[in-house]
C-alpha positions as a printed NumPy array, in Angstrom:
array([[-19.219,  -8.107,  51.286],
       [-17.346,  -5.19 ,  49.801],
       [-18.159,  -5.357,  46.058],
       [-14.711,  -4.007,  45.283],
       [-13.156,  -7.077,  46.939],
       [-15.502,  -9.745,  45.63 ],
       [-14.449, -12.463,  43.218],
       [-13.555, -10.916,  39.847],
       [-15.126, -13.918,  38.134],
       [-18.555, -12.729,  39.244],
       [-18.273,  -9.64 ,  37.056],
       [-18.933,  -9.427,  33.342],
       [-16.005,  -9.532,  30.92 ],
       [-14.798,  -5.929,  30.629],
       [-12.284,  -6.529,  27.866],
       [-12.334,  -3.757,  25.269],
       [-13.568,  -5.181,  21.967],
       [-12.932,  -3.845,  18.481],
       [-15.856,  -1.979,  16.961],
       [-17.008,  -3.949,  13.949],
       [-16.507,  -2.375,  10.576],
       [-19.733,  -1.651,   8.713],
       [-20.585,  -4.343,   6.173],
       [-19.287,  -3.589,   2.718],
       [-21.909,  -2.807,   0.118],
       [-19.65 ,  -4.193,  -2.58 ],
       [-20.969,  -7.46 ,  -3.931],
       [-17.458,  -8.607,  -4.753],
       [-15.275,  -9.638,  -1.8  ],
       [-11.594,  -8.824,  -2.054],
       [ -8.79 , -11.305,  -1.544],
       [ -7.415, -10.805,   1.998],
       [ -3.873, -10.278,   0.666],
       [ -4.906,  -7.14 ,  -1.227],
       [ -4.935,  -3.657,   0.346],
       [ -8.143,  -3.294,   2.301],
       [-10.003,  -0.061,   1.484],
       [ -9.756,   2.644,   2.592],
       [ -6.043,   2.32 ,   1.881],
       [ -3.158,   4.692,   1.269],
       [ -0.797,   2.593,  -0.819],
       [  2.778,   3.795,  -1.31 ],
       [  4.627,   2.041,  -4.112],
       [  8.378,   2.593,  -4.339],
       [  9.681,   0.803,  -7.388],
       [ 12.698,   1.684,  -9.568],
       [ 12.424,   2.077, -13.316],
       [ 11.844,  -1.135, -15.292],
       [ 10.578,  -3.126, -12.284],
       [  6.942,  -3.624, -13.292],
       [  5.29 ,  -0.715, -11.481],
       [  2.812,   0.   , -14.287],
       [  1.983,  -3.699, -14.547],
       [  1.063,  -3.822, -10.842],
       [ -1.178,  -0.767, -11.168],
       [ -2.828,  -2.178, -14.295],
       [ -3.59 ,  -5.439, -12.51 ],
       [ -5.001,  -3.688,  -9.458],
       [ -7.394,  -1.62 , -11.568],
       [ -8.24 ,  -3.937, -14.479],
       [ -7.758,  -7.544, -13.378],
       [-11.027,  -8.97 , -12.053],
       [ -9.086, -11.065,  -9.537],
       [ -7.892,  -7.81 ,  -7.956],
       [-10.137,  -4.724,  -7.687],
       [-11.144,  -4.8  , -11.329],
       [-12.629,  -1.973, -13.407],
       [-16.032,  -1.998, -11.711],
       [-15.003,  -1.99 ,  -8.047],
       [-14.738,   1.801,  -7.702],
       [-17.37 ,   4.27 ,  -8.833],
       [-14.706,   6.653, -10.146],
       [-11.039,   6.165, -10.985],
       [ -8.772,   9.139, -11.613],
       [ -5.196,   8.529, -12.759],
       [ -2.68 ,  11.384, -12.741],
       [  0.638,  10.388, -14.261],
       [  3.472,  12.441, -15.694],
       [  4.728,   9.46 , -17.7  ],
       [  1.581,   7.664, -18.843],
       [  1.785,   8.862, -22.445],
       [  5.241,   7.32 , -22.772],
       [  4.324,   4.   , -21.181],
       [  2.807,   1.349, -23.425],
       [  2.073,  -0.861, -20.411],
       [ -0.48 ,   1.707, -19.226],
       [ -2.38 ,   1.969, -22.504],
       [ -5.337,  -0.055, -21.185],
       [ -5.63 ,   2.234, -18.175],
       [ -5.957,   5.156, -20.595],
       [ -8.771,   3.327, -22.39 ],
       [-10.807,   2.628, -19.247],
       [-10.355,   5.587, -16.882],
       [-10.039,   9.343, -16.618],
       [ -6.348,  10.107, -17.088],
       [ -4.356,  13.327, -16.731],
       [ -0.736,  13.555, -17.893],
       [  0.164,  16.402, -15.535],
       [ -0.675,  17.398, -11.98 ],
       [ -2.139,  20.57 , -10.563],
       [ -3.561,  21.239,  -7.096],
       [ -6.852,  22.322,  -8.686],
       [ -7.468,  18.659,  -9.613],
       [ -7.48 ,  17.683,  -5.947],
       [ -9.568,  20.73 ,  -5.018],
       [-12.127,  19.797,  -7.666],
       [-12.364,  16.203,  -6.462],
       [-12.768,  17.23 ,  -2.831],
       [-15.361,  19.888,  -3.696],
       [-17.385,  17.377,  -5.696],
       [-17.311,  14.788,  -2.932],
       [-18.408,  17.357,  -0.348],
       [-21.5  ,  18.262,  -2.367],
       [-23.054,  14.992,  -1.208],
       [-24.87 ,  15.168,   2.108],
       [-23.587,  11.85 ,   3.452],
       [-20.555,   9.666,   2.839],
       [-22.888,   6.882,   1.741],
       [-23.98 ,   9.06 ,  -1.167],
       [-20.419,   9.949,  -2.175],
       [-18.954,   7.955,  -5.065],
       [-16.224,   5.528,  -4.004],
       [-13.034,   6.803,  -5.599],
       [ -9.625,   5.429,  -6.523],
       [ -7.014,   8.154,  -7.012],
       [ -3.749,   7.047,  -8.622],
       [ -0.822,   9.486,  -8.43 ],
       [  1.913,   8.005, -10.582],
       [  5.388,   9.546, -10.853],
       [  4.244,  13.007,  -9.793],
       [  5.908,  13.332,  -6.37 ],
       [  9.182,  14.645,  -7.747],
       [  7.41 ,  17.615,  -9.325],
       [  5.337,  18.654,  -6.312],
       [  5.842,  21.913,  -4.472],
       [  6.02 ,  22.153,  -0.686],
       [  2.506,  22.222,   0.716],
       [  0.956,  20.445,  -2.257],
       [ -2.646,  19.358,  -1.799],
       [ -1.846,  15.669,  -2.243],
       [  0.267,  15.655,   0.905],
       [ -2.629,  16.982,   2.965],
       [ -5.007,  14.628,   1.191],
       [ -3.065,  11.608,   2.433],
       [ -4.171,  12.501,   5.967],
       [ -7.811,  13.159,   5.078],
       [ -8.628,  10.931,   2.105],
       [-11.08 ,   8.824,   4.124],
       [-13.266,  11.887,   4.721],
       [-13.865,  12.148,   0.975],
       [-14.637,   8.46 ,   0.423],
       [-11.386,   7.873,  -1.442],
       [-11.119,   4.126,  -1.03 ],
       [ -7.722,   3.769,  -2.695],
       [ -5.111,   6.516,  -2.663],
       [ -2.063,   5.209,  -4.492],
       [  1.26 ,   7.006,  -4.692],
       [  3.904,   5.494,  -6.949],
       [  7.444,   6.764,  -7.205],
       [ 10.855,   5.632,  -8.314],
       [ 12.594,   7.704,  -5.622],
       [ 11.755,   7.357,  -1.933],
       [ 13.149,  10.763,  -0.96 ],
       [ 10.35 ,  12.376,  -2.975],
       [  7.785,  11.048,  -0.477],
       [  6.749,  13.612,   2.124],
       [  6.623,  12.851,   5.84 ],
       [  2.838,  13.259,   5.794],
       [  2.422,  10.56 ,   3.147],
       [  4.833,   8.233,   4.965],
       [  2.967,   8.64 ,   8.245],
       [ -0.38 ,   7.837,   6.635],
       [  0.758,   4.881,   4.536],
       [ -1.372,   1.815,   5.245],
       [  0.214,  -0.42 ,   2.593],
       [  3.698,  -0.386,   1.148],
       [  5.02 ,  -1.991,  -2.027],
       [  8.772,  -2.127,  -2.656],
       [  9.74 ,  -3.346,  -6.12 ],
       [ 12.797,  -5.239,  -7.276],
       [ 15.528,  -5.299,  -8.232],
       [ 16.453,  -2.219,  -6.211],
       [ 19.852,  -1.03 ,  -7.454],
       [ 20.11 ,   2.   ,  -5.15 ],
       [ 21.148,   0.507,  -1.819],
       [ 20.999,   3.833,   0.01 ],
       [ 17.395,   4.351,  -1.093],
       [ 16.447,   0.845,   0.025],
       [ 18.075,   1.409,   3.396],
       [ 16.052,   4.618,   3.816],
       [ 12.864,   2.63 ,   3.283],
       [ 14.059,   0.024,   5.796],
       [ 14.823,   2.723,   8.35 ],
       [ 11.41 ,   4.333,   7.845],
       [  9.246,   1.212,   8.021],
       [ 11.555,  -1.444,   9.479],
       [ 10.569,  -1.176,  13.139],
       [  7.279,  -2.989,  12.586],
       [  9.239,  -5.989,  11.302],
       [ 11.95 ,  -5.995,  13.977],
       [ 14.226,  -3.243,  12.725],
       [ 15.884,  -2.15 ,   9.47 ],
       [ 18.136,  -5.207,   9.128],
       [ 15.217,  -7.582,   9.645],
       [ 13.225,  -5.577,   7.097],
       [ 15.989,  -6.086,   4.55 ],
       [ 16.028,  -9.825,   5.224],
       [ 12.285,  -9.998,   4.679],
       [ 12.594,  -7.901,   1.512],
       [ 15.145, -10.363,   0.133],
       [ 12.816, -13.288,   0.859],
       [  9.906, -11.478,  -0.774],
       [ 11.816, -10.742,  -3.975],
       [ 13.755, -13.837,  -5.114],
       [ 13.153, -13.041,  -8.795],
       [ 13.137,  -9.992, -11.016],
       [  9.827,  -8.099, -10.933],
       [  8.874,  -9.623,  -7.567],
       [  7.838,  -7.121,  -4.931],
       [  7.376,  -6.872,  -1.195],
       [  3.857,  -5.909,  -0.116],
       [  3.518,  -4.755,   3.491],
       [  0.112,  -4.535,   5.143],
       [  0.831,  -1.998,   7.874],
       [ -2.797,  -2.007,   9.077],
       [ -2.669,  -5.65 ,  10.134],
       [ -1.83 ,  -6.618,  13.695],
       [  0.903,  -7.73 ,  13.551],
       [  1.923,  -6.108,  10.254],
       [  2.292,  -8.577,   7.394],
       [  4.836,  -8.819,   4.586],
       [  3.905, -10.706,   1.409],
       [  5.736, -12.079,  -1.589],
       [  3.798, -10.112,  -4.214],
       [  0.135, -10.652,  -3.284],
       [  0.666, -14.41 ,  -3.116],
       [  1.793, -15.575,   0.336],
       [  2.88 , -14.29 ,   3.73 ],
       [  6.615, -14.071,   4.356],
       [  6.639, -12.319,   7.738],
       [  4.24 , -11.55 ,  10.563],
       [  5.759,  -8.661,  12.466],
       [  9.212,  -9.751,  13.638],
       [  8.553, -13.408,  12.845],
       [  9.608, -14.757,   9.446],
       [  7.197, -17.483,   8.344],
       [  8.014, -17.8  ,   4.602],
       [  5.833, -19.908,   2.371],
       [  2.155, -20.084,   3.149],
       [  0.394, -22.132,   0.48 ],
       [  3.237, -21.468,  -1.98 ],
       [  6.789, -22.745,  -1.471],
       [  9.964, -21.183,  -2.747],
       [ 11.419, -23.086,  -5.673],
       [ 14.35 , -25.323,  -4.831],
       [ 16.709, -23.193,  -6.89 ],
       [ 15.705, -20.034,  -5.056],
       [ 17.27 , -18.771,  -1.867],
       [ 16.184, -20.391,   1.398],
       [ 15.945, -18.268,   4.577],
       [ 19.295, -19.453,   5.896],
       [ 20.975, -18.58 ,   2.597],
       [ 19.819, -14.972,   2.414],
       [ 22.579, -12.56 ,   1.48 ],
       [ 24.018, -10.606,   4.378],
       [ 22.34 ,  -7.268,   4.962],
       [ 25.829,  -5.78 ,   4.943],
       [ 25.451,  -5.51 ,   1.142],
       [ 22.695,  -2.966,   1.728],
       [ 24.402,  -0.98 ,   4.468],
       [ 27.967,  -0.528,   3.264]])
């Protein structure tokens, strides 16, 4: 019998399987709704929408990463000295109130002195409100494409203005947080146009955003590494899986909050 024409069932299963990730050496498991390291987290959140509170929880709250999860945490923020919400971050971590490319060069050089990645410290690098002051070709833009090589487990960009975010950072974003309320409709539409295709298009993205943010200070968290991509209400429950809106999970929307069929028309965002 010609082996090429024999019953396919007699052959082993040739389905391509995912290569397993190496086991984490961290004793503390992370909640599955949090960004999974290594992660490039882009946070776009207007002023007075709780951006600093989210960052503080990620770094200091034991239910999130907590202060001991990373070996080193470096926070670079142009506004940290004027933000009382961030005062505990200043107490716990290395903080710079201005940015210079030499800071990135120094971090990369230090990490490369170790012979293996296993020996490199696991780093969280927080770049808060610096994107508007960056020059073309800044090191942080290149870093967003190569941060994994330097054992940077969390690279977090936060900005109030989406247009400040370079194409390189957008292309390498693994997790996206969009804060609320978002008064600039044109800016929100730009975000929807950039990331909306994974949720069924810009208009569907805006619908999901509305479901994720029924109250002030709520935010939409998108896990763009998941398959299909996932959209969460805060870090609390799944609202959408790819194009499919699921809304709820273990937590239900309050009766006085908007139900899916009552969501405002996306025309309000696109006029």
